[in-house]
C-alpha positions in Angstrom: 76.2 138.0 99.6 79.0 140.5 100.5 76.9 141.8 103.3 76.1 138.4 104.5 79.8 137.3 104.5 80.9 140.5 106.4 78.1 140.0 109.0 79.1 136.2 109.5 82.8 137.2 109.9 82.2 140.0 112.3 79.7 137.9 114.4 82.5 135.1 114.6 84.9 137.6 115.7 82.7 139.1 118.4 81.7 135.8 119.8 85.0 134.1 119.7 86.2 132.9 123.0 83.0 134.1 124.6 80.5 132.0 126.6 77.0 132.3 125.4 75.8 131.3 128.9 77.7 134.4 130.3 76.2 136.6 127.7 72.7 135.5 128.9 73.6 135.8 132.4 74.6 139.4 132.1 71.5 140.2 130.2 69.3 138.7 132.9 71.0 140.9 135.5 70.3 144.1 133.5 67.9 146.4 135.4 64.7 145.9 133.5 63.3 149.5 134.2 66.5 151.2 132.9 66.5 148.9 129.8 62.9 149.7 128.9 63.7 153.4 129.3 66.7 153.0 127.1 64.5 151.3 124.3 61.8 154.1 124.8 64.6 156.8 124.1 65.9 155.0 121.3 62.5 154.6 119.7 61.7 158.4 120.3 64.5 159.3 117.8 62.1 158.2 115.0 59.5 160.8 115.6 62.1 163.3 116.0 63.6 162.4 112.6 60.0 163.0 111.3 59.9 166.5 112.7 63.3 167.3 111.1 62.2 165.8 107.8 59.2 168.3 107.9 61.7 171.1 107.9 63.7 169.6 105.0 61.1 168.3 102.6 58.5 170.6 100.8 56.0 170.1 98.1 56.5 171.4 94.6 55.3 175.0 95.7 57.4 175.0 98.7 54.5 174.3 101.2 54.8 172.4 104.4 53.7 168.7 104.2 51.7 166.9 106.8 53.3 165.0 109.7 51.4 161.7 109.5 52.4 160.5 106.1 56.0 161.5 106.6 55.9 159.6 109.9 54.6 156.4 108.0 57.3 156.8 105.4 59.9 157.2 108.2 58.7 154.1 110.1 58.5 152.0 106.9 61.9 153.1 105.8 63.7 152.1 109.0 61.6 148.9 109.2 62.9 148.0 105.6 66.5 148.7 106.7 66.0 146.1 109.4 64.4 143.5 107.1 65.6 144.1 103.5 69.1 144.1 102.1 71.3 146.8 100.6 70.0 149.7 102.7 66.6 149.4 100.9 65.1 151.5 103.5 66.4 154.7 102.3 64.8 154.1 98.8 61.6 152.7 100.4 61.2 155.8 102.5 61.4 158.1 99.5 59.0 155.7 97.6 56.4 155.8 100.4 56.6 159.6 100.7 56.0 160.0 96.9 53.0 157.5 97.1 51.3 159.6 99.7 52.3 163.2 99.0 52.9 165.6 96.1 56.6 165.3 95.9 58.9 163.7 93.4 60.7 160.5 94.3 64.2 162.2 93.6 63.3 165.2 95.7 62.4 163.0 98.6 65.4 160.8 98.1 67.7 164.0 98.0 66.2 165.3 101.3 67.2 162.0 102.9 70.7 162.5 101.6 70.6 166.0 103.2 69.6 164.3 106.5 72.5 161.9 106.3 75.0 164.7 105.9 73.7 166.6 108.9 73.7 163.3 110.9 77.3 162.7 110.0 78.5 166.2 110.9 76.5 166.2 114.2 77.8 162.7 115.3 81.3 163.9 114.6 80.9 166.9 116.6 79.7 164.9 119.5 82.4 162.3 119.0 85.0 165.2 119.1 83.5 166.1 122.7 84.0 162.6 123.8 87.5 162.4 122.5 88.4 165.7 124.1 87.0 164.6 127.5 89.6 163.9 130.2 88.0 160.5 130.6 89.0 159.6 127.2 91.9 157.0 127.2 95.1 158.6 125.6 96.7 157.1 122.5 93.5 155.2 121.5 93.5 153.9 118.0 91.3 151.8 115.7 92.8 149.8 113.1 96.2 151.4 113.7 94.8 154.9 113.2 94.0 157.5 115.9 90.3 158.1 116.5 90.9 161.9 116.3 92.5 161.4 112.9 89.6 159.4 111.6 87.2 161.8 112.9 89.0 164.7 111.2 89.0 162.9 107.9 85.2 162.0 108.0 84.4 165.6 109.1 86.4 166.9 106.0 84.5 164.5 103.8 81.0 165.4 105.1 81.9 169.0 105.4 82.9 169.0 101.8 79.7 167.4 100.7 77.7 170.1 102.6 79.7 172.8 100.9 79.2 171.1 97.5 75.4 171.0 98.1 75.4 174.6 99.0 77.1 175.6 95.8 74.7 173.6 93.8 71.5 174.7 95.4 72.5 178.3 95.1 73.8 178.1 91.6 71.9 175.3 90.0 71.8 176.4 86.3 75.4 175.5 85.4 75.1 172.1 87.0 71.8 171.4 85.3 73.2 172.5 81.9 76.2 170.2 82.4 74.2 167.2 83.3 71.7 167.9 80.6 74.5 167.8 78.1 75.4 164.2 79.4 71.8 162.7 79.7 68.2 164.1 79.5 67.2 161.5 82.0 69.8 162.3 84.5 68.8 166.2 84.0 65.2 165.2 85.1 66.5 163.5 88.2 69.0 166.4 88.9 66.1 168.9 88.9 64.3 166.8 91.6 67.5 166.4 93.7 68.1 170.2 93.6 64.4 170.7 94.9 65.4 168.3 97.8 68.3 170.4 98.7 66.2 173.7 98.9 66.3 173.7 102.8 70.0 174.8 102.5 68.8 178.2 101.0 66.8 179.2 103.9 68.8 180.1 107.0 65.9 179.7 109.6 65.0 176.3 108.4 68.7 175.4 108.1 69.3 176.4 111.7 66.2 174.4 112.8 67.5 171.3 111.0 70.8 171.7 112.8 69.0 172.1 116.2 66.7 168.9 115.7 69.7 166.9 114.5 71.3 167.8 117.8 68.3 166.8 119.8 68.1 163.6 117.8 71.7 162.5 118.5 71.6 163.6 122.1 68.4 161.5 122.8 70.0 158.6 120.9 73.2 159.0 123.1 71.0 159.1 126.2 69.5 155.7 125.2 73.1 154.2 125.1 74.0 155.8 128.4 70.8 154.7 130.2 71.6 151.2 128.9 75.2 151.5 130.4 73.5 151.9 133.7 71.2 149.1 133.2 74.2 146.7 132.9 76.1 148.3 135.6 78.8 149.8 133.5 80.7 152.5 135.4 82.0 154.2 132.4 81.7 158.0 131.6 78.4 159.0 130.0 80.4 160.8 127.2 81.3 157.3 126.1 77.9 157.1 124.6 78.8 159.9 122.2 81.7 157.9 121.0 79.8 154.7 120.9 77.0 156.1 118.7 79.4 157.8 116.4 81.4 154.5 115.9 78.3 152.6 115.2 76.8 155.2 113.0 79.9 155.0 110.6 80.3 151.3 111.1 76.9 150.5 109.7 78.0 152.0 106.3 79.9 148.7 106.0 78.0 146.1 103.8 76.2 143.7 106.2 72.9 141.9 106.5 69.6 143.7 107.2 69.6 145.2 110.6 73.4 145.7 110.4 73.9 142.3 112.4 77.4 141.8 113.4 78.6 145.4 112.4 76.7 146.8 115.4 78.1 144.2 117.8 81.6 144.6 116.5 81.5 148.4 116.8 80.1 148.2 120.3 82.7 145.7 121.5 85.5 147.8 120.1 84.1 151.0 121.6 83.6 149.6 125.0 87.0 148.0 125.1 88.5 151.4 124.9 86.9 152.1 128.4 88.1 148.7 129.8 84.9 146.9 129.6 85.1 143.1 129.7 84.4 141.5 126.2 81.7 139.3 127.5 79.8 142.0 129.1 80.3 144.3 126.1 78.8 141.7 123.7 75.9 141.0 126.1 75.3 144.8 126.2 75.5 145.0 122.3 73.2 142.1 121.7 70.7 143.2 124.3 70.5 146.8 123.1 70.4 145.7 119.4 67.5 143.2 119.8 65.4 145.3 122.1 65.6 148.5 120.0 65.3 146.5 116.7 61.6 145.4 117.5 59.7 148.5 118.2 60.5 150.4 115.0 60.2 147.1 113.0 56.7 146.6 114.3 55.8 150.3 114.0 57.0 150.2 110.4 55.0 146.9 109.7 51.9 148.6 111.2 52.3 151.6 108.9 52.8 149.3 106.0 49.5 147.7 106.7 47.8 151.0 107.2 48.9 152.1 103.6 47.9 148.8 102.2 51.4 148.2 100.9 53.4 144.9 100.7 57.0 144.5 101.8 57.8 143.1 98.3 57.0 146.6 96.8 59.9 148.2 98.8 62.5 145.9 97.4 63.0 147.9 94.0 60.4 150.7 93.8 60.6 152.9 90.8 59.5 156.4 90.0 56.4 156.5 87.7 
């Protein structure tokens, strides 16, 4: 209910004073070839995520897992984020991986947490490039705070999480002992979580995860940039790095499935920094959001049918 309220409030702000006819007119004028190209690039990030997940997640004996089951889990997880509330896709993704592969639910879920930390740090690094670019408008702020200050604060938070994870995975015994004294059940979960952090102990895999994270977010930024051109936006290409970062952190705000309202508000705010008219910015946001929402949702539903699962099973899966 909180997420629904946030989405409605943000959509009301986004659409206030804007003609729906003008939004549709801008969308109709968009270059269809470039728009389709942007959708293809955005959808390509999901196979890239699967490749990266192959590097992070291993079975109980440390062996590499097959690609196809992890792809099904990835597609279903992001489809569930689009259709189910409360970011259920993260839990659903770990649940589907456990159903198909010899991995524990907690291990799969912890590996997704590792992904999120890498995502945040890479997005922040790319945002820093956009903020440092000569084209970035000086003295830009969001909510009364400078973007550079917000980026530094977020980098400190996620950098601290990465350091903590490195400490825990290299010296797990004291942490397991402490958790075991608190709860035996928690100790069982903690053991699986530490297994999901194992990639941090292997420099080669660690470096490969960083590389694929960079590829992932550059491809994602390219999708935003191509869509700029589809709408005739003559703004610097590095604005795409800033846009994806603000959206990436904005979707952490409670909202409806698919991040309705949050995505559009983050896009309108970011494009306003570069002087884009509000109506054009909202048309861009709605068009991009809808067209990139459909492919992964359909792919996830297809994977769900292939595995003979029901959408209801993903709402609150439990480890058995």
